[in-house]
DRENLUM-251629 format. One record per residue (C-alpha): y, z, x; residue in one letter. Coordinates in steps of 0.25 Angstrom, whole numbers, padded with zeros to 4 digits, always signed. Example, Ala and Ser with C-alpha at 12.3 -4.5 7.8 and 13.67 -1.06 7.14 Angstrom:
-0018+0031+0049a -0004+0029+0055s 
***
This chain:
+0000+0000+0000x +0014-0004+0006x +0023+0007+0009x +0038+0006+0003x +0047+0015+0011x +0055+0025+0002x +0068+0020+0007x +0065+0006+0002x +0061+0012-0012x +0074+0019-0012x +0082+0007-0008x +0075-0001-0019x +0078+0009-0029x +0093+0009-0025x +0093-0006-0026x +0086-0006-0040x +0096+0004-0045x +0108-0004-0040x +0103-0016-0047x +0100-0008-0060x +0114-0002-0059x +0121-0016-0057x +0113-0022-0069x +0117-0010-0077x +0132-0011-0073x +0132-0025-0077x +0127-0022-0091x +0139-0013-0093x +0153-0017-0098x +0165-0014-0089x +0169+0001-0088x +0181+0000-0097x +0171-0005-0108x +0162+0007-0107x +0167+0013-0120x +0157+0017-0131x +0163+0018-0145x +0155+0027-0154x +0157+0028-0169x +0151+0040-0176x +0151+0049-0188x +0148+0061-0179x +0160+0065-0171x +0163+0079-0165x +0174+0087-0171x +0173+0096-0159x +0168+0095-0144x +0164+0109-0144x +0148+0109-0144x +0147+0121-0153x +0155+0115-0164x +0146+0109-0176x +0155+0097-0176x +0154+0093-0161x +0146+0080-0165x +0141+0071-0154x +0146+0078-0143x +0133+0078-0136x +0130+0064-0141x +0143+0059-0135x +0141+0065-0122x +0151+0076-0123x +0142+0088-0123x +0129+0090-0116x +0117+0098-0121x +0106+0104-0111x +0097+0093-0115x +0096+0081-0125x +0084+0077-0133x +0077+0064-0132x +0078+0054-0144x +0064+0058-0149x +0068+0073-0148x +0056+0076-0140x +0062+0078-0126x +0074+0083-0119x +0084+0076-0110x +0092+0083-0099x +0107+0085-0101x +0114+0097-0096x +0100+0103-0093x +0094+0096-0081x +0080+0102-0083x +0074+0113-0092x +0061+0122-0093x +0056+0132-0102x +0052+0142-0092x +0047+0152-0102x +0044+0150-0117x +0058+0156-0120x +0066+0152-0107x +0072+0139-0103x +0077+0136-0090x +0088+0125-0089x +0093+0118-0077x +0107+0112-0079x +0113+0099-0073x +0119+0105-0060x +0132+0097-0060x +0136+0097-0075x +0150+0100-0079x +0158+0102-0091x +0170+0093-0093x +0179+0104-0087x +0171+0104-0074x +0165+0117-0077x +0150+0118-0073x +0139+0116-0084x +0131+0127-0077x +0121+0136-0084x +0131+0147-0087x +0140+0137-0094x +0128+0131-0102x +0124+0146-0106x +0138+0148-0111x +0137+0135-0119x +0124+0139-0126x +0129+0153-0129x +0142+0147-0135x +0133+0138-0144x +0125+0150-0148x +0138+0158-0152x +0146+0147-0158x +0138+0135-0162x +0132+0137-0176x +0122+0126-0175x +0117+0130-0162x +0114+0144-0166x +0100+0141-0171x +0097+0132-0160x +0100+0142-0149x +0097+0155-0157x +0091+0166-0148x +0092+0158-0135x +0099+0163-0123x +0105+0155-0111x +0107+0160-0097x +0112+0154-0084x +0102+0158-0074x +0107+0149-0063x +0119+0139-0061x +0112+0128-0068x +0101+0135-0074x +0101+0140-0089x +0090+0149-0095x +0088+0148-0110x +0080+0159-0117x +0075+0157-0131x +0070+0168-0141x +0057+0162-0142x +0049+0151-0136x +0056+0137-0139x +0050+0126-0131x +0060+0116-0138x +0073+0125-0136x +0080+0114-0127x +0080+0104-0139x +0089+0114-0146x +0100+0112-0136x +0101+0097-0137x +0113+0098-0146x +0120+0110-0139x +0132+0105-0131x +0134+0112-0118x +0149+0116-0116x +0158+0124-0108x +0158+0137-0116x +0168+0144-0107x +0178+0133-0110x +0175+0134-0125x +0179+0149-0124x +0192+0145-0116x +0196+0134-0126x +0192+0140-0139x +0194+0130-0151x +0200+0120-0141x +0186+0118-0136x +0183+0109-0148x +0192+0099-0142x +0191+0102-0127x +0176+0105-0125x +0171+0106-0111x +0157+0099-0111x +0149+0092-0101x +0145+0078-0107x +0147+0065-0100x +0158+0061-0110x +0171+0069-0111x +0180+0067-0123x +0194+0062-0119x +0199+0061-0134x +0193+0069-0145x +0197+0069-0160x +0188+0078-0167x +0179+0071-0177x +0185+0057-0174x +0185+0053-0160x +0180+0056-0146x +0183+0048-0133x +0176+0052-0121x +0175+0048-0106x +0164+0051-0096x +0165+0065-0090x +0166+0063-0075x +0160+0076-0071x +0147+0073-0079x +0134+0078-0072x +0125+0066-0076x +0125+0051-0079x +0140+0047-0080x +0143+0039-0093x +0143+0024-0092x +0153+0023-0104x +0167+0026-0100x +0172+0030-0114x +0166+0035-0127x +0174+0034-0140x +0167+0041-0152x +0174+0039-0166x +0171+0045-0179x +0168+0034-0189x +0162+0040-0202x +0160+0027-0209x +0147+0020-0205x +0152+0006-0209x +0164+0008-0200x +0155+0012-0188x +0147+0000-0190x +0159-0009-0191x +0164-0002-0178x +0152-0006-0171x +0151-0020-0177x +0165-0023-0172x +0163-0018-0158x +0173-0006-0160x +0162+0004-0158x +0149+0004-0150x +0140+0015-0156x +0138+0020-0171x +0132+0034-0170x +0129+0035-0185x +0123+0022-0190x +0121+0024-0205x +0112+0017-0215x +0122+0007-0221x +0125+0001-0207x +0112+0001-0201x +0108-0012-0206x +0121-0019-0201x +0119-0013-0188x +0105-0018-0186x +0108-0032-0191x +0119-0033-0180x +0116-0037-0165x +0128-0029-0161x +0121-0015-0161x +0109-0007-0155x +0102+0005-0160x +0097+0016-0151x +0084+0022-0156x +0086+0035-0163x +0076+0045-0168x +0073+0047-0183x +0078+0058-0191x +0074+0064-0204x +0086+0064-0214x +0086+0076-0224x +0094+0083-0234x +0099+0097-0233x +0099+0107-0245x +0108+0119-0244x +0100+0132-0248x +0113+0139-0250x +0114+0132-0263x +0105+0140-0272x +0099+0128-0279x +0094+0122-0266x +0086+0135-0263x +0076+0130-0274x +0065+0122-0267x +0062+0115-0280x +0076+0110-0282x +0075+0105-0267x +0062+0099-0270x +0068+0092-0282x +0080+0086-0273x +0070+0081-0263x +0061+0074-0274x +0074+0068-0279x +0077+0061-0265x +0072+0047-0266x +0068+0045-0252x +0063+0031-0254x +0076+0026-0258x +0083+0033-0246x +0072+0029-0236x +0069+0015-0241x +0083+0012-0247x +0095+0020-0242x +0090+0022-0227x +0081+0009-0226x +0076+0005-0217x +0080+0016-0208x +0072+0028-0214x +0058+0033-0217x +0053+0044-0226x +0055+0058-0221x +0043+0067-0219x +0049+0081-0216x +0059+0085-0206x +0055+0076-0195x +0054+0061-0195x +0040+0056-0198x +0030+0053-0187x +0034+0064-0178x +0023+0074-0174x +0030+0085-0181x +0034+0078-0193x +0027+0080-0207x +0022+0069-0216x +0027+0074-0229x +0038+0067-0237x +0047+0074-0247x +0044+0067-0260x +0054+0060-0269x +0051+0061-0284x +0062+0061-0294x +0053+0064-0306x +0048+0077-0299x +0062+0081-0295x +0066+0080-0309x +0054+0089-0314x +0058+0099-0303x +0072+0100-0307x +0068+0101-0322x +0059+0113-0318x +0070+0120-0311x +0079+0119-0323x +0088+0108-0319x +0090+0099-0332x +0097+0086-0332x +0111+0086-0337x +0119+0076-0345x +0122+0068-0333x +0108+0069-0327x +0112+0080-0317x +0103+0093-0319x +0109+0106-0324x +0104+0120-0324x +0111+0132-0329x +0124+0123-0331x +0124+0119-0316x +0122+0105-0312x +0112+0102-0301x +0121+0097-0291x +0123+0097-0275x +0133+0092-0265x +0127+0083-0254x +0133+0084-0241x +0132+0070-0234x +0139+0061-0223x +0139+0048-0216x +0125+0043-0214x +0119+0051-0225x +0128+0047-0236x +0120+0035-0241x +0108+0044-0242x +0116+0055-0249x +0121+0045-0260x +0107+0041-0262x +0103+0056-0264x +0114+0058-0274x +0108+0047-0283x +0094+0052-0281x +0097+0066-0284x +0104+0062-0297x +0091+0056-0302x +0085+0070-0302x +0098+0076-0308x +0104+0082-0296x +0119+0079-0293x +0125+0078-0279x +0139+0077-0274x +0140+0070-0260x +0149+0077-0250x +0151+0067-0239x +0157+0072-0226x +0158+0067-0212x +0145+0070-0203x +0153+0080-0194x +0158+0088-0206x +0144+0089-0212x +0140+0098-0200x +0149+0110-0204x +0146+0108-0219x +0131+0110-0216x +0133+0122-0207x +0142+0128-0218x +0131+0126-0228x +0142+0119-0237x +0132+0109-0244x +0122+0108-0255x +0114+0096-0250x +0116+0088-0237x +0112+0075-0231x +0114+0081-0217x +0107+0074-0206x +0102+0086-0198x +0089+0078-0197x +0075+0080-0192x +0072+0072-0180x +0061+0071-0169x +0063+0083-0159x +0057+0091-0148x +0062+0104-0154x +0054+0105-0167x +0058+0120-0169x +0073+0117-0167x +0074+0106-0177x +0066+0113-0188x +0072+0126-0186x +0086+0120-0187x +0083+0114-0200x +0073+0124-0207x +0074+0138-0200x +0082+0148-0209x +0091+0153-0199x +0095+0139-0192x +0110+0135-0193x +0106+0121-0195x +0097+0124-0207x +0109+0120-0215x +0103+0122-0228x +0097+0136-0225x +0083+0133-0228x +0074+0145-0226x +0059+0147-0226x +0053+0158-0218x +0040+0150-0216x +0048+0139-0210x +0056+0149-0201x +0042+0154-0196x +0037+0141-0193x +0050+0137-0186x +0049+0149-0177x +0034+0146-0174x +0038+0132-0170x +0049+0137-0160x +0039+0143-0151x +0027+0134-0153x +0024+0126-0140x +0012+0117-0144x +0017+0104-0149x +0007+0102-0160x +0009+0116-0165x +0024+0113-0165x +0022+0100-0173x +0014+0107-0183x +0024+0119-0185x +0035+0108-0187x +0026+0101-0198x +0024+0115-0205x +0039+0118-0205x +0042+0104-0211x +0031+0106-0222x +0037+0119-0226x +0051+0114-0226x +0046+0102-0234x +0040+0111-0244x +0053+0118-0246x +0061+0105-0248x +0070+0112-0237x +0076+0098-0234x +0076+0085-0241x +0070+0074-0231x +0076+0060-0234x +0071+0051-0223x +0068+0048-0208x +0079+0039-0203x +0077+0028-0194x +0091+0025-0194x +0099+0019-0183x +0108+0031-0179x +0115+0024-0168x +0121+0010-0167x +0127+0004-0154x +0133-0009-0150x +0124-0017-0141x +0134-0015-0129x +0130-0001-0129x +0120+0002-0117x +0113+0013-0110x +0110+0021-0123x +0100+0032-0120x +0088+0031-0129x +0086+0046-0129x +0100+0048-0134x +0104+0036-0142x +0114+0044-0150x +0122+0049-0138x +0132+0043-0129x +0126+0044-0115x +0130+0041-0101x +0121+0029-0100x +0128+0022-0111x +0137+0010-0108x +0143-0002-0114x +0137-0015-0110x +0144-0028-0105x +0145-0040-0114x 
***
């Protein structure tokens, strides 16, 4: 066998790398054209990661978590965490990127990350359940130790939405931090109009791969047709919220590309603070009154399939049971509950109409309109409350709704406990409807500490079966929707993070 000197191999690698870099550079437009224009229905109203309305600050590269989740939800990708290990069932050891800095120049060291997590625990309402009982301690300049109350082999998945930030600067600035946050992402805002506009440029002190884009312009455009027309005319490069009405138009055009995204399970939330919705039989009647065939094969066609429980069908921890649709049975149930049709067809009991408000927004509105007509067939009146997507977060948190088409949607995940707990555990903040079942709580707690994959899958299926029997949520459809549309000139999209603006993205040459 011939021997190739190591120096020759190194020279060959350098030569090949040079050729690849030259070819890559030739594919890129000029530097002054490296501007990505994003239109979206989700815009931040605050840059402070603890704020419920800090929308897309991780997606846009402003804030960083410890880790990202892969597209299929099954594995973790390094971000501010360079490496990690579960050294004991309740202890995680995290090694941070050694050269990471905040925009101010302050080090993103273990002490700063500890302070960031502790501020989330104290002030971030949504993170309270995710990080409950965990303690964070800097045990070295770039080494963070995390202790959990019980064994939790998937704990790090719970941190993928937790933006690390300079908590000391937040304490110093107070309310001004919402506009002047000190984060560590590869893009730094140069102009911020809350809820409307963010313009950002690369952060020169970023520890990792530098962005190829020289400028990001993200604008709030609530109307889906306006977003489509902006891409069609070349005034925008990316639509982050493609809706049913525009999907066919996007697909027919050769001007666009569609990164693969994972399926989600669309569901309807019912607020148990409303005494009527505490009745499982009434919830069952509402479920039976949903014509899922009309929604899946009509309204959402051809981008949806039928729901089977919390998770999209086909996953090893999904169940196969569908919620039934049966108008006749729904009417019988409501009759038995004492709700009788009034003169206008809406049911009445003890002088009170069977009527609910339905919170909805953007990409859910078409489905909500269909639901309004379907429920009227069983004598249930609804009043649509249409809001901007960002506004819906606080409304859900406040519990100021009866029924909501709110897409906190089930998806593939490596953290079965975290996702199921956030929906169905009685004390979870994001259990917006306040569903409670002691048997479900016990199964969720058992799932948290179970290490054997097959046993975890079985526990997940048991939880879904129990939730289905309670009609806790109404499952509408598994969506195969195109969540993202980009112009064909957009290159370098990370297949594991298709919804995000990443350093690898660039604008292609003509």
